[in-house]
N, CA, C and O atoms as a Tripos MOL2 file, in Angstrom:
@<TRIPOS>MOLECULE
protein
  260   259    65     0     0
PROTEIN
NO_CHARGES

@<TRIPOS>ATOM
      1 N           3.9510   -0.8820    2.5560 N.3       1 MET1
      2 CA          2.3570   -0.7960    2.5270 C.3       1 MET1
      3 C           1.6220   -1.5780    3.3970 C.2       1 MET1
      4 O           2.0200   -2.7070    3.6810 O.2       1 MET1
      5 N           0.6930   -1.1660    3.8150 N.am      2 VAL2
      6 CA         -0.2570   -1.4870    4.4630 C.3       2 VAL2
      7 C          -1.8430   -2.2070    3.7970 C.2       2 VAL2
      8 O          -2.7200   -1.6430    3.1420 O.2       2 VAL2
      9 N          -1.7410   -3.8350    4.3370 N.am      3 THR3
     10 CA         -3.3210   -4.1790    3.9630 C.3       3 THR3
     11 C          -4.1140   -4.6450    5.5040 C.2       3 THR3
     12 O          -3.6270   -5.3710    6.3710 O.2       3 THR3
     13 N          -5.3890   -4.0180    5.5130 N.am      4 ALA4
     14 CA         -5.9140   -4.6110    6.6880 C.3       4 ALA4
     15 C          -7.4160   -5.4890    5.7180 C.2       4 ALA4
     16 O          -7.7780   -4.9430    4.6760 O.2       4 ALA4
     17 N          -7.8800   -6.3150    6.0110 N.am      5 THR5
     18 CA         -8.4590   -7.6650    6.2760 C.3       5 THR5
     19 C          -9.6490   -7.4350    7.1780 C.2       5 THR5
     20 O          -9.5560   -7.2210    8.3870 O.2       5 THR5
     21 N         -10.9850   -7.5100    6.3620 N.am      6 VAL6
     22 CA        -12.0570   -7.1430    7.1980 C.3       6 VAL6
     23 C         -13.3630   -8.1320    7.0210 C.2       6 VAL6
     24 O         -13.2930   -8.9110    6.0700 O.2       6 VAL6
     25 N         -14.3930   -8.1760    7.7330 N.am      7 THR7
     26 CA        -15.5700   -9.2790    7.4860 C.3       7 THR7
     27 C         -16.7850   -8.4710    7.0120 C.2       7 THR7
     28 O         -17.5860   -8.9010    6.1810 O.2       7 THR7
     29 N         -16.8680   -7.1880    7.6400 N.am      8 SER8
     30 CA        -17.9770   -6.1700    7.2500 C.3       8 SER8
     31 C         -17.4550   -4.8070    6.8610 C.2       8 SER8
     32 O         -16.2610   -4.5130    6.9070 O.2       8 SER8
     33 N         -18.5010   -3.9240    6.4430 N.am      9 ALA9
     34 CA        -18.3120   -2.5680    6.1710 C.3       9 ALA9
     35 C         -18.0750   -1.7530    7.5560 C.2       9 ALA9
     36 O         -17.1540   -0.9360    7.5220 O.2       9 ALA9
     37 N         -18.6180   -1.8480    8.4660 N.am     10 GLU10
     38 CA        -18.4490   -1.9400   10.1350 C.3      10 GLU10
     39 C         -17.4400   -1.9050   10.3190 C.2      10 GLU10
     40 O         -17.1140   -0.8590   10.8820 O.2      10 GLU10
     41 N         -16.1020   -3.0350    9.9910 N.am     11 GLU11
     42 CA        -14.7450   -3.3970   10.4680 C.3      11 GLU11
     43 C         -14.1390   -2.7290    9.8180 C.2      11 GLU11
     44 O         -13.0780   -2.2830   10.2560 O.2      11 GLU11
     45 N         -14.6410   -2.3660    8.3610 N.am     12 LEU12
     46 CA        -13.9700   -1.0420    7.7580 C.3      12 LEU12
     47 C         -13.4330   -0.1090    8.4300 C.2      12 LEU12
     48 O         -12.2020   -0.1060    8.4490 O.2      12 LEU12
     49 N         -14.1440    0.9370    9.1640 N.am     13 ILE13
     50 CA        -14.1180    2.1200    9.8910 C.3      13 ILE13
     51 C         -13.5080    1.8440   10.6320 C.2      13 ILE13
     52 O         -12.5180    2.5750   10.6190 O.2      13 ILE13
     53 N         -13.4490    0.7820   11.7740 N.am     14 GLN14
     54 CA        -12.3940    0.5590   12.6530 C.3      14 GLN14
     55 C         -11.1620    0.3870   12.5370 C.2      14 GLN14
     56 O         -10.3210    0.7870   13.3420 O.2      14 GLN14
     57 N         -10.8480   -0.5250   11.0210 N.am     15 ALA15
     58 CA         -9.3470   -1.1990   10.7750 C.3      15 ALA15
     59 C          -8.8590    0.0520    9.8890 C.2      15 ALA15
     60 O          -7.6750    0.1130    9.5570 O.2      15 ALA15
     61 N          -9.6520    0.9170    9.5580 N.am     16 ALA16
     62 CA         -9.1550    2.6080    8.9630 C.3      16 ALA16
     63 C          -8.4000    3.1530   10.1040 C.2      16 ALA16
     64 O          -7.2000    3.2180   10.3720 O.2      16 ALA16
     65 N          -9.5720    3.5530   10.7370 N.am     17 ALA17
     66 CA         -8.8300    4.1820   11.9750 C.3      17 ALA17
     67 C          -7.8690    3.9270   13.0470 C.2      17 ALA17
     68 O          -7.1160    4.5960   13.7540 O.2      17 ALA17
     69 N          -8.2450    2.4810   12.8640 N.am     18 THR18
     70 CA         -6.3290    1.6160   13.9290 C.3      18 THR18
     71 C          -5.0820    1.6530   13.2440 C.2      18 THR18
     72 O          -4.0590    1.7390   13.9240 O.2      18 THR18
     73 N          -5.0050    1.5990   11.9690 N.am     19 VAL19
     74 CA         -4.4780    1.7480   11.0770 C.3      19 VAL19
     75 C          -3.5820    2.9030   11.1770 C.2      19 VAL19
     76 O          -2.4060    2.9110   11.5400 O.2      19 VAL19
     77 N          -4.6860    4.3610   10.6100 N.am     20 GLU20
     78 CA         -4.0400    5.4460   10.4010 C.3      20 GLU20
     79 C          -3.7060    5.8620   11.7870 C.2      20 GLU20
     80 O          -2.6140    6.4260   11.7230 O.2      20 GLU20
     81 N          -4.1860    5.8450   13.1440 N.am     21 SER21
     82 CA         -3.4510    5.9930   14.5500 C.3      21 SER21
     83 C          -2.2390    5.3780   14.4440 C.2      21 SER21
     84 O          -1.1620    5.9390   14.6420 O.2      21 SER21
     85 N          -2.4010    4.1670   14.1160 N.am     22 ARG22
     86 CA         -0.9170    4.0830   14.4210 C.3      22 ARG22
     87 C           0.2640    4.2560   13.6170 C.2      22 ARG22
     88 O           1.3860    3.7910   13.8180 O.2      22 ARG22
     89 N          -0.0870    4.8900   12.8070 N.am     23 ALA23
     90 CA          0.8830    5.1380   11.5370 C.3      23 ALA23
     91 C           1.8550    6.4900   11.7840 C.2      23 ALA23
     92 O           2.8830    6.6770   11.1330 O.2      23 ALA23
     93 N           1.3680    7.3930   12.8200 N.am     24 GLY24
     94 CA          1.7860    8.0880   13.3090 C.3      24 GLY24
     95 C           3.2640    7.5220   14.0760 C.2      24 GLY24
     96 O           4.3450    8.0130   13.7530 O.2      24 GLY24
     97 N           3.1730    6.6220   14.9430 N.am     25 ALA25
     98 CA          4.4080    6.1370   15.2870 C.3      25 ALA25
     99 C           5.5570    5.6860   14.8330 C.2      25 ALA25
    100 O           6.5030    5.2430   15.4850 O.2      25 ALA25
    101 N           5.3930    5.8720   13.1320 N.am     26 ILE26
    102 CA          6.5440    5.1570   11.9010 C.3      26 ILE26
    103 C           6.7440    6.4470   11.5000 C.2      26 ILE26
    104 O           5.8680    7.3010   11.6380 O.2      26 ILE26
    105 N           7.9590    6.7010   10.9500 N.am     27 PRO27
    106 CA          8.3410    7.6260    9.7370 C.3      27 PRO27
    107 C           8.2960    7.3440    8.9190 C.2      27 PRO27
    108 O           9.3980    7.2790    8.3740 O.2      27 PRO27
    109 N           7.0400    6.9040    8.0200 N.am     28 LEU28
    110 CA          6.6720    6.5200    6.6870 C.3      28 LEU28
    111 C           5.3920    7.2400    6.4080 C.2      28 LEU28
    112 O           4.4890    7.3060    7.2410 O.2      28 LEU28
    113 N           5.3530    7.5950    5.6210 N.am     29 ARG29
    114 CA          3.8860    8.4170    5.2260 C.3      29 ARG29
    115 C           2.8150    7.3090    4.4400 C.2      29 ARG29
    116 O           3.0820    6.6860    3.4120 O.2      29 ARG29
    117 N           1.9640    7.2690    4.9570 N.am     30 LEU30
    118 CA          0.8880    6.2490    4.3500 C.3      30 LEU30
    119 C          -0.4670    6.9730    3.6220 C.2      30 LEU30
    120 O          -1.2400    7.7380    4.1980 O.2      30 LEU30
    121 N          -0.5520    6.5500    2.2560 N.am     31 ARG31
    122 CA         -1.8380    6.5630    1.7380 C.3      31 ARG31
    123 C          -2.8280    5.8290    1.5900 C.2      31 ARG31
    124 O          -2.6300    4.6160    1.5340 O.2      31 ARG31
    125 N          -4.1240    6.3300    1.4870 N.am     32 ARG32
    126 CA         -5.3200    5.2730    0.9290 C.3      32 ARG32
    127 C          -5.2030    5.0750   -0.7640 C.2      32 ARG32
    128 O          -4.7860    5.8410   -1.6330 O.2      32 ARG32
    129 N          -5.6760    3.9130   -0.8190 N.am     33 CYS33
    130 CA         -5.0800    3.5850   -2.0800 C.3      33 CYS33
    131 C          -6.7230    3.1700   -2.5470 C.2      33 CYS33
    132 O          -7.2910    2.2510   -1.9560 O.2      33 CYS33
    133 N          -7.4150    3.9350   -3.6550 N.am     34 TYR34
    134 CA         -8.3120    4.5440   -4.2380 C.3      34 TYR34
    135 C          -8.2460    3.7190   -5.8600 C.2      34 TYR34
    136 O          -7.2740    3.8430   -6.6040 O.2      34 TYR34
    137 N          -9.4570    2.8920   -6.1980 N.am     35 GLY35
    138 CA         -8.9920    2.3510   -7.2020 C.3      35 GLY35
    139 C          -7.9610    1.4450   -8.2380 C.2      35 GLY35
    140 O          -7.9140    1.1380   -9.4290 O.2      35 GLY35
    141 N          -7.1960    1.2320   -7.0320 N.am     36 SER36
    142 CA         -6.2180    0.1760   -7.3950 C.3      36 SER36
    143 C          -5.7940   -0.2080   -6.5480 C.2      36 SER36
    144 O          -4.6290   -0.0540   -6.1820 O.2      36 SER36
    145 N          -7.2470   -1.2390   -5.6420 N.am     37 GLN37
    146 CA         -6.5980   -1.7430   -4.5970 C.3      37 GLN37
    147 C          -6.0420   -3.2950   -4.9050 C.2      37 GLN37
    148 O          -5.3670   -3.8160   -4.0170 O.2      37 GLN37
    149 N          -6.2620   -3.9320   -5.9390 N.am     38 ALA38
    150 CA         -5.4390   -5.2090   -6.5470 C.3      38 ALA38
    151 C          -4.4610   -4.9960   -6.5260 C.2      38 ALA38
    152 O          -3.7970   -5.6160   -5.6950 O.2      38 ALA38
    153 N          -3.7050   -3.9270   -7.4750 N.am     39 ALA39
    154 CA         -2.2550   -3.6400   -7.4350 C.3      39 ALA39
    155 C          -1.5100   -3.5160   -6.2840 C.2      39 ALA39
    156 O          -0.3930   -3.9780   -6.0530 O.2      39 ALA39
    157 N          -2.3100   -2.7740   -5.4970 N.am     40 ALA40
    158 CA         -1.7260   -2.0970   -4.2460 C.3      40 ALA40
    159 C          -1.3030   -3.9350   -3.3210 C.2      40 ALA40
    160 O          -0.3000   -4.4820   -2.8630 O.2      40 ALA40
    161 N          -2.7760   -4.2640   -3.4790 N.am     41 PHE41
    162 CA         -2.7500   -5.4690   -2.1720 C.3      41 PHE41
    163 C          -2.0820   -6.7750   -2.5530 C.2      41 PHE41
    164 O          -2.0120   -7.5820   -1.6260 O.2      41 PHE41
    165 N          -1.3760   -7.3090   -4.1750 N.am     42 ALA42
    166 CA         -0.4450   -7.3660   -4.5760 C.3      42 ALA42
    167 C           0.8030   -7.1520   -4.1860 C.2      42 ALA42
    168 O           1.5060   -8.1620   -4.2220 O.2      42 ALA42
    169 N           1.3910   -6.0350   -3.7720 N.am     43 THR43
    170 CA          2.4890   -5.4380   -3.4620 C.3      43 THR43
    171 C           3.0870   -5.6260   -2.1640 C.2      43 THR43
    172 O           4.2350   -5.5080   -1.7350 O.2      43 THR43
    173 N           1.5360   -6.0830   -1.4600 N.am     44 THR44
    174 CA          1.8150   -6.5260   -0.0240 C.3      44 THR44
    175 C           2.0260   -7.8170    0.1110 C.2      44 THR44
    176 O           2.5590   -8.1940    1.1550 O.2      44 THR44
    177 N           1.7270   -8.6090   -0.7180 N.am     45 LEU45
    178 CA          2.2240  -10.2670   -0.6810 C.3      45 LEU45
    179 C           3.4800  -10.4540   -0.8970 C.2      45 LEU45
    180 O           4.2720  -10.0740   -1.7600 O.2      45 LEU45
    181 N           3.5710  -11.4790    0.5660 N.am     46 PRO46
    182 CA          4.9870  -11.7260    0.3220 C.3      46 PRO46
    183 C           5.5970  -13.2250   -0.3660 C.2      46 PRO46
    184 O           5.8530  -14.3690    0.0090 O.2      46 PRO46
    185 N           5.6390  -12.4270   -1.5730 N.am     47 VAL47
    186 CA          5.8310  -13.5800   -2.9020 C.3      47 VAL47
    187 C           7.4310  -12.6370   -3.4730 C.2      47 VAL47
    188 O           8.0930  -13.2450   -4.3150 O.2      47 VAL47
    189 N           8.0000  -11.1820   -2.9970 N.am     48 GLY48
    190 CA          9.4630  -11.1950   -3.5780 C.3      48 GLY48
    191 C           8.5880  -10.2090   -4.7200 C.2      48 GLY48
    192 O           9.5230   -9.5660   -5.1980 O.2      48 GLY48
    193 N           7.3970   -9.7450   -5.3960 N.am     49 PHE49
    194 CA          6.8870   -8.6270   -5.9150 C.3      49 PHE49
    195 C           7.3060   -7.4840   -5.5470 C.2      49 PHE49
    196 O           6.9230   -6.9870   -4.4880 O.2      49 PHE49
    197 N           8.3320   -6.7600   -6.5250 N.am     50 VAL50
    198 CA          9.1630   -5.1700   -6.2560 C.3      50 VAL50
    199 C           8.2740   -4.4320   -7.2810 C.2      50 VAL50
    200 O           8.4370   -4.4420   -8.5020 O.2      50 VAL50
    201 N           7.4110   -3.8600   -6.6630 N.am     51 PRO51
    202 CA          6.5610   -3.0410   -7.6290 C.3      51 PRO51
    203 C           7.4060   -1.9820   -8.4590 C.2      51 PRO51
    204 O           6.7330   -1.8660   -9.4830 O.2      51 PRO51
    205 N           8.3090   -1.2950   -8.5630 N.am     52 TRP52
    206 CA          9.3020   -0.5300   -9.1150 C.3      52 TRP52
    207 C           9.7150   -1.0620  -10.3400 C.2      52 TRP52
    208 O           9.6920   -0.3570  -11.3490 O.2      52 TRP52
    209 N          10.3360   -2.9900  -10.3870 N.am     53 GLU53
    210 CA         10.6470   -3.4500  -11.1700 C.3      53 GLU53
    211 C           9.4770   -3.8820  -12.0900 C.2      53 GLU53
    212 O           9.6320   -4.9380  -12.7020 O.2      53 GLU53
    213 N           8.4650   -3.2740  -12.2390 N.am     54 HIS54
    214 CA          6.8250   -3.3780  -13.2120 C.3      54 HIS54
    215 C           6.4190   -2.0800  -13.1360 C.2      54 HIS54
    216 O           5.3290   -1.7440  -12.6740 O.2      54 HIS54
    217 N           7.2450   -1.3320  -13.5690 N.am     55 THR55
    218 CA          6.7460    0.0910  -14.4270 C.3      55 THR55
    219 C           6.8820   -0.0050  -15.4110 C.2      55 THR55
    220 O           7.4260   -1.0100  -15.8700 O.2      55 THR55
    221 N           6.4100    1.0890  -16.2500 N.am     56 VAL56
    222 CA          6.5010    1.2790  -17.4290 C.3      56 VAL56
    223 C           7.4200    2.2870  -17.7860 C.2      56 VAL56
    224 O           7.7590    2.5130  -18.9480 O.2      56 VAL56
    225 N           7.8860    2.9840  -16.6450 N.am     57 VAL57
    226 CA          8.7320    3.7720  -16.7930 C.3      57 VAL57
    227 C          10.4860    2.9110  -16.9730 C.2      57 VAL57
    228 O          10.8110    1.9640  -16.2580 O.2      57 VAL57
    229 N          11.2970    3.4470  -17.9440 N.am     58 PRO58
    230 CA         12.4740    2.4900  -18.4890 C.3      58 PRO58
    231 C          13.5450    2.9970  -16.9360 C.2      58 PRO58
    232 O          13.5110    4.0980  -16.3850 O.2      58 PRO58
    233 N          14.2000    2.0910  -16.6400 N.am     59 ALA59
    234 CA         15.1420    2.1720  -15.0620 C.3      59 ALA59
    235 C          15.9160    2.9770  -15.3770 C.2      59 ALA59
    236 O          16.3360    3.6650  -14.4460 O.2      59 ALA59
    237 N          16.4430    3.2700  -16.7190 N.am     60 ARG60
    238 CA         17.6110    4.5310  -16.8930 C.3      60 ARG60
    239 C          16.8690    5.6720  -16.6740 C.2      60 ARG60
    240 O          17.6060    6.4900  -16.1220 O.2      60 ARG60
    241 N          15.2920    6.3080  -16.9140 N.am     61 VAL61
    242 CA         14.4620    7.3320  -16.6290 C.3      61 VAL61
    243 C          14.7150    7.1090  -15.0780 C.2      61 VAL61
    244 O          15.6360    7.7420  -14.5610 O.2      61 VAL61
    245 N          14.0340    6.3390  -14.3910 N.am     62 ARG62
    246 CA         13.9540    6.3660  -13.3940 C.3      62 ARG62
    247 C          15.1640    6.8720  -12.3520 C.2      62 ARG62
    248 O          14.9650    7.5410  -11.3380 O.2      62 ARG62
    249 N          16.4220    6.4150  -12.8190 N.am     63 GLU63
    250 CA         17.7580    6.4680  -11.9060 C.3      63 GLU63
    251 C          17.9800    8.1170  -12.2640 C.2      63 GLU63
    252 O          18.5240    8.9290  -11.5160 O.2      63 GLU63
    253 N          17.5210    8.3380  -13.3500 N.am     64 LEU64
    254 CA         17.6910   10.3090  -13.0680 C.3      64 LEU64
    255 C          16.7570   10.9280  -12.6590 C.2      64 LEU64
    256 O          17.0530   12.0720  -12.3120 O.2      64 LEU64
    257 N          15.8590   10.6890  -12.5620 N.am     65 MET65
    258 CA         14.0270   10.9380  -11.5180 C.3      65 MET65
    259 C          14.9410   11.1840  -10.1550 C.2      65 MET65
    260 O          14.3930   11.4090   -9.0760 O.2      65 MET65
@<TRIPOS>BOND
     1     1     2 1
     2     2     3 1
     3     3     4 2
     4     3     5 am
     5     5     6 1
     6     6     7 1
     7     7     8 2
     8     7     9 am
     9     9    10 1
    10    10    11 1
    11    11    12 2
    12    11    13 am
    13    13    14 1
    14    14    15 1
    15    15    16 2
    16    15    17 am
    17    17    18 1
    18    18    19 1
    19    19    20 2
    20    19    21 am
    21    21    22 1
    22    22    23 1
    23    23    24 2
    24    23    25 am
    25    25    26 1
    26    26    27 1
    27    27    28 2
    28    27    29 am
    29    29    30 1
    30    30    31 1
    31    31    32 2
    32    31    33 am
    33    33    34 1
    34    34    35 1
    35    35    36 2
    36    35    37 am
    37    37    38 1
    38    38    39 1
    39    39    40 2
    40    39    41 am
    41    41    42 1
    42    42    43 1
    43    43    44 2
    44    43    45 am
    45    45    46 1
    46    46    47 1
    47    47    48 2
    48    47    49 am
    49    49    50 1
    50    50    51 1
    51    51    52 2
    52    51    53 am
    53    53    54 1
    54    54    55 1
    55    55    56 2
    56    55    57 am
    57    57    58 1
    58    58    59 1
    59    59    60 2
    60    59    61 am
    61    61    62 1
    62    62    63 1
    63    63    64 2
    64    63    65 am
    65    65    66 1
    66    66    67 1
    67    67    68 2
    68    67    69 am
    69    69    70 1
    70    70    71 1
    71    71    72 2
    72    71    73 am
    73    73    74 1
    74    74    75 1
    75    75    76 2
    76    75    77 am
    77    77    78 1
    78    78    79 1
    79    79    80 2
    80    79    81 am
    81    81    82 1
    82    82    83 1
    83    83    84 2
    84    83    85 am
    85    85    86 1
    86    86    87 1
    87    87    88 2
    88    87    89 am
    89    89    90 1
    90    90    91 1
    91    91    92 2
    92    91    93 am
    93    93    94 1
    94    94    95 1
    95    95    96 2
    96    95    97 am
    97    97    98 1
    98    98    99 1
    99    99   100 2
   100    99   101 am
   101   101   102 1
   102   102   103 1
   103   103   104 2
   104   103   105 am
   105   105   106 1
   106   106   107 1
   107   107   108 2
   108   107   109 am
   109   109   110 1
   110   110   111 1
   111   111   112 2
   112   111   113 am
   113   113   114 1
   114   114   115 1
   115   115   116 2
   116   115   117 am
   117   117   118 1
   118   118   119 1
   119   119   120 2
   120   119   121 am
   121   121   122 1
   122   122   123 1
   123   123   124 2
   124   123   125 am
   125   125   126 1
   126   126   127 1
   127   127   128 2
   128   127   129 am
   129   129   130 1
   130   130   131 1
   131   131   132 2
   132   131   133 am
   133   133   134 1
   134   134   135 1
   135   135   136 2
   136   135   137 am
   137   137   138 1
   138   138   139 1
   139   139   140 2
   140   139   141 am
   141   141   142 1
   142   142   143 1
   143   143   144 2
   144   143   145 am
   145   145   146 1
   146   146   147 1
   147   147   148 2
   148   147   149 am
   149   149   150 1
   150   150   151 1
   151   151   152 2
   152   151   153 am
   153   153   154 1
   154   154   155 1
   155   155   156 2
   156   155   157 am
   157   157   158 1
   158   158   159 1
   159   159   160 2
   160   159   161 am
   161   161   162 1
   162   162   163 1
   163   163   164 2
   164   163   165 am
   165   165   166 1
   166   166   167 1
   167   167   168 2
   168   167   169 am
   169   169   170 1
   170   170   171 1
   171   171   172 2
   172   171   173 am
   173   173   174 1
   174   174   175 1
   175   175   176 2
   176   175   177 am
   177   177   178 1
   178   178   179 1
   179   179   180 2
   180   179   181 am
   181   181   182 1
   182   182   183 1
   183   183   184 2
   184   183   185 am
   185   185   186 1
   186   186   187 1
   187   187   188 2
   188   187   189 am
   189   189   190 1
   190   190   191 1
   191   191   192 2
   192   191   193 am
   193   193   194 1
   194   194   195 1
   195   195   196 2
   196   195   197 am
   197   197   198 1
   198   198   199 1
   199   199   200 2
   200   199   201 am
   201   201   202 1
   202   202   203 1
   203   203   204 2
   204   203   205 am
   205   205   206 1
   206   206   207 1
   207   207   208 2
   208   207   209 am
   209   209   210 1
   210   210   211 1
   211   211   212 2
   212   211   213 am
   213   213   214 1
   214   214   215 1
   215   215   216 2
   216   215   217 am
   217   217   218 1
   218   218   219 1
   219   219   220 2
   220   219   221 am
   221   221   222 1
   222   222   223 1
   223   223   224 2
   224   223   225 am
   225   225   226 1
   226   226   227 1
   227   227   228 2
   228   227   229 am
   229   229   230 1
   230   230   231 1
   231   231   232 2
   232   231   233 am
   233   233   234 1
   234   234   235 1
   235   235   236 2
   236   235   237 am
   237   237   238 1
   238   238   239 1
   239   239   240 2
   240   239   241 am
   241   241   242 1
   242   242   243 1
   243   243   244 2
   244   243   245 am
   245   245   246 1
   246   246   247 1
   247   247   248 2
   248   247   249 am
   249   249   250 1
   250   250   251 1
   251   251   252 2
   252   251   253 am
   253   253   254 1
   254   254   255 1
   255   255   256 2
   256   255   257 am
   257   257   258 1
   258   258   259 1
   259   259   260 2
@<TRIPOS>SUBSTRUCTURE
     1 MET1         2 RESIDUE 1 A MET
     2 VAL2         6 RESIDUE 1 A VAL
     3 THR3        10 RESIDUE 1 A THR
     4 ALA4        14 RESIDUE 1 A ALA
     5 THR5        18 RESIDUE 1 A THR
     6 VAL6        22 RESIDUE 1 A VAL
     7 THR7        26 RESIDUE 1 A THR
     8 SER8        30 RESIDUE 1 A SER
     9 ALA9        34 RESIDUE 1 A ALA
    10 GLU10       38 RESIDUE 1 A GLU
    11 GLU11       42 RESIDUE 1 A GLU
    12 LEU12       46 RESIDUE 1 A LEU
    13 ILE13       50 RESIDUE 1 A ILE
    14 GLN14       54 RESIDUE 1 A GLN
    15 ALA15       58 RESIDUE 1 A ALA
    16 ALA16       62 RESIDUE 1 A ALA
    17 ALA17       66 RESIDUE 1 A ALA
    18 THR18       70 RESIDUE 1 A THR
    19 VAL19       74 RESIDUE 1 A VAL
    20 GLU20       78 RESIDUE 1 A GLU
    21 SER21       82 RESIDUE 1 A SER
    22 ARG22       86 RESIDUE 1 A ARG
    23 ALA23       90 RESIDUE 1 A ALA
    24 GLY24       94 RESIDUE 1 A GLY
    25 ALA25       98 RESIDUE 1 A ALA
    26 ILE26      102 RESIDUE 1 A ILE
    27 PRO27      106 RESIDUE 1 A PRO
    28 LEU28      110 RESIDUE 1 A LEU
    29 ARG29      114 RESIDUE 1 A ARG
    30 LEU30      118 RESIDUE 1 A LEU
    31 ARG31      122 RESIDUE 1 A ARG
    32 ARG32      126 RESIDUE 1 A ARG
    33 CYS33      130 RESIDUE 1 A CYS
    34 TYR34      134 RESIDUE 1 A TYR
    35 GLY35      138 RESIDUE 1 A GLY
    36 SER36      142 RESIDUE 1 A SER
    37 GLN37      146 RESIDUE 1 A GLN
    38 ALA38      150 RESIDUE 1 A ALA
    39 ALA39      154 RESIDUE 1 A ALA
    40 ALA40      158 RESIDUE 1 A ALA
    41 PHE41      162 RESIDUE 1 A PHE
    42 ALA42      166 RESIDUE 1 A ALA
    43 THR43      170 RESIDUE 1 A THR
    44 THR44      174 RESIDUE 1 A THR
    45 LEU45      178 RESIDUE 1 A LEU
    46 PRO46      182 RESIDUE 1 A PRO
    47 VAL47      186 RESIDUE 1 A VAL
    48 GLY48      190 RESIDUE 1 A GLY
    49 PHE49      194 RESIDUE 1 A PHE
    50 VAL50      198 RESIDUE 1 A VAL
    51 PRO51      202 RESIDUE 1 A PRO
    52 TRP52      206 RESIDUE 1 A TRP
    53 GLU53      210 RESIDUE 1 A GLU
    54 HIS54      214 RESIDUE 1 A HIS
    55 THR55      218 RESIDUE 1 A THR
    56 VAL56      222 RESIDUE 1 A VAL
    57 VAL57      226 RESIDUE 1 A VAL
    58 PRO58      230 RESIDUE 1 A PRO
    59 ALA59      234 RESIDUE 1 A ALA
    60 ARG60      238 RESIDUE 1 A ARG
    61 VAL61      242 RESIDUE 1 A VAL
    62 ARG62      246 RESIDUE 1 A ARG
    63 GLU63      250 RESIDUE 1 A GLU
    64 LEU64      254 RESIDUE 1 A LEU
    65 MET65      258 RESIDUE 1 A MET
């Protein structure tokens, strides 16, 4: 996950363009997060938060997926 912090709406357009242009250099797929920005931001904090450990899908079901 990638987060970008800006101080104005004008900087947001530039930040999004920069992240998207540099994403082509890595073998990962990036998607924008709409409507759940707080949860997405929390996953990028360096506090050891592992998103799949906090899901409502039981671990045994995830293993079968």
